[in-house]
C-alpha positions, -999 to +999 in steps of 0.1 A: -790-140-293-813-116-310-850-125-312-864-118-347-896-123-366-894-136-402-907-110-427-908-136-455-899-172-460-862-178-452-839-202-471-818-206-439-828-233-414-825-240-377-790-254-370-803-280-345-835-294-360-832-283-397-866-265-395-873-238-421-888-204-411-920-191-427-934-156-427-943-146-391-922-173-374-900-163-345-864-173-346-832-164-328-800-152-345-765-151-331-740-134-354-703-135-349-679-112-369-641-119-368-618-093-382-581-097-388-564-099-422-599-106-436-634-102-423-654-134-415-690-135-404-710-165-391-747-167-383-762-193-360-800-196-363-822-213-337-860-219-335-878-212-302-884-249-295-847-258-297-838-227-277-862-237-249-849-273-250-813-261-247-821-238-217-841-264-198-814-290-204-788-267-189-810-260-158-817-297-153-780-307-157-770-281-131-795-295-107-783-330-114-747-320-108-754-313-071-771-347-067-746-369-087-732-399-068-704-404-093-712-439-104-687-440-132-652-427-124-623-426-148-586-419-140-572-390-160-535-390-170-512-361-178-476-357-190-448-351-165-433-317-172-402-320-194-407-357-201-428-379-225-441-402-198-476-399-185-486-402-148-521-405-132-533-370-124-567-372-109-600-392-108-629-376-126-667-384-128-676-393-164-711-380-160-708-346-143-671-339-148-663-332-111-628-340-099-627-365-070 
């Protein structure tokens, strides 16, 4: 992500909170360009508030993963190779995604 300052009012908005950017506002831009038979470009704009929320949410979730007691467990099923019948594969915590 590239940190930029708006030189004028932008028509584009933050993808998460739909906030518009005025002159002097800080925003973050991630641009992806895919080339093949044709060239495609996609820009993802984010305001500083949403970026901070996303980063802090990831940190808090990683701390929570170590303390998770796995209160909700679901049984995951997978196909038997070469057949159309499913079998129980493993148990997985619904909250943190850890295999049990």
